[in-house]
C-alpha positions as CSV (number, residue, x, y, z in Angstrom):
1,M,-0.6,0.3,0.1
2,I,3.1,2.4,0.5
3,R,4.4,1.8,-2.9
4,L,0.6,2.8,-4.0
5,A,0.8,6.0,-1.8
6,V,4.0,7.1,-3.1
7,F,3.2,6.2,-6.5
8,L,0.4,8.6,-6.5
9,C,2.1,11.3,-5.0
10,L,4.4,11.0,-8.1
11,L,2.2,11.7,-10.4
12,A,1.0,14.4,-8.7
13,G,3.3,16.9,-8.1
14,P,6.5,18.7,-8.7
15,A,9.9,16.1,-8.3
16,V,10.6,18.2,-5.0
17,A,7.5,17.4,-3.4
18,E,7.2,14.0,-4.3
19,D,10.7,13.4,-2.5
20,T,9.4,15.3,0.8
21,V,6.2,13.2,0.4
22,A,8.1,9.9,0.3
23,A,10.4,11.3,2.8
24,I,7.6,11.0,5.2
25,L,6.5,8.1,4.4
26,S,9.8,6.0,4.5
27,E,10.2,7.6,7.9
28,A,6.9,6.2,9.5
29,K,7.2,2.9,7.8
30,A,11.1,2.7,9.7
31,D,9.5,3.7,12.8
32,C,6.6,1.0,12.4
33,A,9.3,-1.6,11.4
34,S,11.5,-0.6,14.7
35,I,8.8,-2.0,16.6
36,D,9.0,-5.5,16.4
37,N,9.2,-5.3,12.7
38,G,5.8,-4.0,12.4
39,V,4.3,-3.8,8.7
40,F,3.2,0.0,7.7
41,D,0.5,0.7,5.8
42,A,-0.6,4.4,4.4
43,P,-4.4,3.8,3.0
44,A,-6.3,5.7,0.8
45,G,-7.3,9.4,2.4
46,T,-3.2,9.8,3.6
47,I,-1.8,11.8,1.5
48,T,-4.1,14.8,0.5
49,E,-3.7,17.6,-2.6
50,V,-5.4,20.8,-1.9
51,D,-4.2,24.1,-2.8
52,L,-3.0,25.9,0.9
53,T,-1.4,28.7,-0.7
54,G,-3.7,30.3,-3.2
55,D,-1.8,29.9,-6.1
56,G,-3.7,27.6,-8.0
57,K,-1.5,24.6,-7.3
58,P,-1.9,21.8,-5.3
59,D,-0.2,21.3,-1.8
60,Q,0.0,17.6,-0.1
61,V,-1.4,16.9,3.3
62,V,-0.3,14.2,5.0
63,D,-2.1,12.7,7.5
64,A,-0.1,10.5,10.4
65,A,-4.0,10.0,11.8
66,K,-4.2,7.5,8.7
67,F,-1.0,5.6,9.3
68,N,-1.2,1.8,10.0
69,C,1.4,-0.1,12.0
70,S,0.8,-3.7,12.4
71,T,2.8,-3.6,15.6
72,S,1.1,-0.8,17.2
73,A,-2.4,0.8,17.2
74,S,-1.5,4.3,18.7
75,Y,1.8,4.7,17.5
76,W,1.0,8.0,15.4
77,G,-2.1,9.3,17.5
78,G,-3.1,10.6,21.3
79,T,-5.7,12.7,23.0
80,G,-3.6,15.6,21.7
81,G,-3.8,14.6,18.1
82,S,-1.9,13.5,15.3
83,Q,0.8,14.8,13.0
84,L,-0.3,16.5,10.6
85,S,2.5,17.2,7.8
86,L,1.9,20.3,5.2
87,V,4.2,20.2,2.1
88,I,4.5,23.4,0.2
89,G,7.1,23.6,-2.8
90,G,9.0,20.8,-1.0
91,K,9.2,22.2,2.4
92,R,7.6,20.5,5.1
93,M,5.6,21.9,8.0
94,D,4.3,19.6,11.0
95,Y,1.5,20.5,13.0
96,L,-0.2,18.6,15.8
97,A,-4.3,18.5,15.2
98,Q,-7.1,15.9,15.9
99,D,-8.6,16.9,12.8
100,W,-8.2,19.6,9.7
101,K,-10.3,21.1,7.1
102,V,-9.4,23.6,4.5
103,V,-12.3,26.4,3.8
104,V,-12.0,29.2,1.4
105,W,-13.0,32.8,2.9
106,N,-12.3,35.9,0.6
107,E,-10.6,33.8,-1.8
108,A,-8.3,32.8,0.1
109,P,-7.8,28.9,1.4
110,M,-7.7,28.8,5.1
111,L,-6.5,25.3,7.1
112,L,-8.2,25.0,10.2
113,L,-6.6,22.9,12.8
114,F,-9.1,21.4,15.7
115,L,-6.8,21.1,18.5
116,N,-6.4,20.0,21.9
117,G,-8.0,22.4,24.5
118,G,-4.9,22.8,26.3
119,E,-3.4,24.5,23.0
120,C,-5.7,27.6,23.5
121,G,-5.4,27.5,27.5
122,G,-8.2,25.3,28.2
123,A,-8.9,21.5,29.4
124,G,-8.1,18.9,26.8
125,A,-11.7,18.5,26.0
126,D,-12.2,22.2,25.4
127,P,-12.8,23.1,22.1
128,C,-9.7,24.7,20.3
129,V,-9.2,25.5,16.6
130,E,-6.6,27.6,14.6
131,A,-6.6,28.9,11.5
132,L,-3.6,29.0,8.9
133,V,-3.6,31.3,6.2
134,W,-0.7,31.2,3.8
135,S,1.9,34.3,3.3
136,A,3.0,34.4,-0.1
137,Y,5.4,37.2,1.2
138,R,7.2,35.4,4.2
139,E,6.5,31.8,2.7
140,A,4.8,30.7,5.8
141,F,1.5,30.2,7.6
142,M,-0.1,33.3,9.5
143,S,-1.9,32.8,12.5
144,V,-3.4,34.1,15.6
145,R,-4.3,32.3,18.8
146,P,-3.9,32.7,22.1
147,G,-0.9,31.2,24.0
148,A,-1.4,28.1,26.6
149,S,-0.7,29.7,29.4
150,E,-3.1,32.6,28.8
């Protein structure tokens, strides 16, 4: 299954992004194998192509919540969420989130991350959302949210 996911990435984007996505999957496969020779699987839906920057080109979102390892049921997730790797122009940015969604507002894609409530200064079960918007000038996501201590 990992080969299929890598193959689909190879068809979909530029070579640099392909290499970055392949590296993420390779790291996960090695992590799984290190746990009693586990077998890694990246099923359909693990890699999503979506325009995160508003440039009309697809970027990649690799959602570790979808990863499977035959010898560890919860290696990539917990109450805090799972790793979400965003690949933009070959650059990898990692976030921890319980879920995610992209919406378009004022013609700009906005990545919404549903987080553990502790990230917003509350209890783990409190709802907490971070909105990320791409800045072409900074070549980074911009966001405003309270710090966990506020």
